Rosetta silent file (secondary structure, phi, psi, omega in degrees, C-alpha in Angstrom):
SEQUENCE: XXXXXXXXXXXXXXXXXXXXXXXXXXXXXXXXXXXXXXXXXXXXXXXXXXXXXXXXXXXXXXXXXXXXXXXXXXXXXXX
SCORE:     score description
SCORE:     0.000 S_00000001
   1 L     0.000  124.277 -176.855    1.694  -17.886  -19.982 S_00000001
   2 E   -69.090  144.815  175.250   -0.309  -20.096  -22.365 S_00000001
   3 E  -102.632  122.860 -175.748   -3.011  -18.578  -24.555 S_00000001
   4 E  -117.906  133.977  177.484   -6.136  -20.770  -24.674 S_00000001
   5 E   -69.573  142.956 -175.411   -9.083  -20.305  -27.041 S_00000001
   6 H   -59.653  -31.003  178.620  -12.359  -19.619  -25.270 S_00000001
   7 H   -63.322  -38.208  178.011  -14.035  -22.633  -26.907 S_00000001
   8 H   -70.352  -40.368  178.970  -11.512  -24.947  -25.215 S_00000001
   9 H   -62.860  -42.321  179.337  -11.923  -23.140  -21.900 S_00000001
  10 H   -61.455  -38.241 -178.499  -15.714  -23.498  -22.099 S_00000001
  11 H   -72.387  -33.983 -173.903  -15.388  -27.228  -22.720 S_00000001
  12 L  -123.832   36.855 -174.781  -12.848  -27.816  -19.919 S_00000001
  13 H   -55.783  -46.141 -177.840  -13.609  -24.970  -17.508 S_00000001
  14 H   -58.913  -39.066  179.070  -13.410  -27.098  -14.342 S_00000001
  15 H   -64.803  -44.026 -179.239   -9.940  -28.341  -15.339 S_00000001
  16 H   -67.630  -38.273  177.781   -8.649  -24.815  -15.974 S_00000001
  17 H   -64.662  -41.581  178.281  -10.108  -23.493  -12.721 S_00000001
  18 H   -61.594  -43.596  178.409   -8.481  -26.334  -10.792 S_00000001
  19 H   -65.726  -39.235  179.030   -5.110  -25.582  -12.403 S_00000001
  20 H   -63.875  -37.961 -179.911   -5.533  -21.858  -11.717 S_00000001
  21 H   -63.691  -24.359  178.978   -6.248  -22.576   -8.061 S_00000001
  22 L   -91.965    1.818  174.200   -2.839  -24.269   -7.802 S_00000001
  23 L   118.105  -10.197 -179.917   -1.045  -21.227   -9.223 S_00000001
  24 L   -75.391  151.576  177.744   -1.126  -21.607  -13.008 S_00000001
  25 L  -125.475  146.172 -178.592   -2.203  -18.648  -15.144 S_00000001
  26 E  -136.870  146.893  169.802   -3.823  -18.638  -18.580 S_00000001
  27 E   -99.190  128.340  177.718   -4.759  -16.018  -21.162 S_00000001
  28 E   -98.982  128.733 -176.351   -8.201  -16.631  -22.639 S_00000001
  29 E  -126.319  155.876  173.425   -8.550  -15.559  -26.264 S_00000001
  30 E  -125.615  121.429 -178.464  -11.271  -15.435  -28.893 S_00000001
  31 L    54.652   37.486  176.687  -10.166  -15.818  -32.518 S_00000001
  32 L    84.370   -4.242  179.465   -6.586  -15.182  -31.397 S_00000001
  33 E   -97.242  118.658  178.848   -7.390  -11.930  -29.561 S_00000001
  34 E   -61.268  133.520 -178.130   -6.544  -12.018  -25.830 S_00000001
  35 E  -118.892  -38.652 -173.400   -9.608  -11.172  -23.728 S_00000001
  36 E  -153.628  165.688  177.324   -9.004  -12.197  -20.135 S_00000001
  37 E  -121.334  135.490  176.338   -6.577  -13.787  -17.732 S_00000001
  38 E  -113.441  126.225 -179.318   -7.406  -16.741  -15.489 S_00000001
  39 L  -156.938 -175.662 -177.708   -5.215  -17.285  -12.453 S_00000001
  40 L   -68.130  146.770  176.950   -5.176  -17.972   -8.741 S_00000001
  41 L   -85.504  125.926  178.064   -7.293  -15.843   -6.448 S_00000001
  42 L  -108.356  116.421 -179.692   -5.221  -13.905   -3.931 S_00000001
  43 L   -57.093  131.959 -179.356   -7.267  -12.719   -0.940 S_00000001
  44 L   -75.720  132.969  175.967   -7.137   -8.917   -0.705 S_00000001
  45 L    80.320    2.322  178.896   -5.662   -7.566    2.495 S_00000001
  46 L  -116.477  127.078  175.817   -4.452  -10.905    3.818 S_00000001
  47 L  -102.335  153.731  177.199   -0.824  -11.795    3.957 S_00000001
  48 L   -66.039  132.434 -179.265    0.504  -15.270    4.421 S_00000001
  49 L   -77.152  135.043  175.083    1.188  -15.876    8.101 S_00000001
  50 L   -99.138  114.264  178.011    4.737  -16.648    9.090 S_00000001
  51 L   -76.715  143.598  177.749    4.802  -19.126   11.930 S_00000001
  52 L    78.857   22.206 -176.853    7.528  -18.732   14.496 S_00000001
  53 L   -57.184  -37.679 -178.300    8.003  -15.024   13.797 S_00000001
  54 L  -106.031   18.653  178.902    9.080  -14.338   17.396 S_00000001
  55 L   -56.409  138.540 -179.954   10.834  -17.644   17.998 S_00000001
  56 L    70.613   -1.472  178.133   13.811  -17.246   20.319 S_00000001
  57 L  -103.457  -22.645 -179.428   12.695  -13.669   21.128 S_00000001
  58 L  -131.927  146.201  176.451   10.004  -14.526   23.654 S_00000001
  59 L  -126.527  136.458  175.256    9.738  -17.208   26.295 S_00000001
  60 L   -91.693  122.404 -178.721    6.536  -18.364   27.985 S_00000001
  61 L   -64.271  152.423 -178.393    7.207  -18.864   31.689 S_00000001
  62 L   -62.323  -29.118 -178.264    6.564  -22.314   33.132 S_00000001
  63 L   -96.600   23.443 -175.842    3.970  -20.873   35.552 S_00000001
  64 L   -55.053  -40.461 -174.268    2.047  -19.041   32.799 S_00000001
  65 L   -99.569   16.102  176.249   -1.246  -20.812   33.470 S_00000001
  66 L   -74.750  148.471 -178.940   -1.217  -20.765   37.282 S_00000001
  67 L   -59.838  145.335  177.563   -4.200  -18.981   38.849 S_00000001
  68 L   -74.353  154.798  175.816   -3.793  -15.273   39.544 S_00000001
  69 L   -64.109  157.123 -176.652   -3.753  -14.033   43.141 S_00000001
  70 H   -56.447  -40.459 -177.850   -7.128  -12.925   44.543 S_00000001
  71 H   -65.805  -33.062  177.382   -6.252   -9.207   44.469 S_00000001
  72 H   -71.062  -41.660  177.375   -5.408   -9.413   40.735 S_00000001
  73 H   -62.655  -41.335  178.182   -8.655  -11.266   39.975 S_00000001
  74 H   -59.989  -40.510  179.414  -10.611   -8.657   41.963 S_00000001
  75 H   -63.388  -45.377  179.371   -9.032   -5.893   39.868 S_00000001
  76 H   -64.495  -34.178 -177.392   -9.972   -7.603   36.583 S_00000001
  77 L   -87.894    2.034  176.076  -13.508   -8.196   37.829 S_00000001
  78 L    77.700   25.270  179.763  -13.918   -4.573   38.935 S_00000001
  79 L   -95.181    0.000    0.000  -14.102   -5.191   42.697 S_00000001
């Protein structure tokens, strides 16, 4: 992980933030002393969604969107 002096970071902050957003990480130092780390923001509590997780395990029937019979609709509507 590269160590960058704070004076350079201040001058080119937008460039470093853009690089951090794509996954790069940097150590920010002052007079050679590491002070902080700049890197990508990972949302807390959110995992990357895996599409197709249940592929081949579930099938949607061809008549999935056909209207329900009247007695089923009455039940859902509280009649």
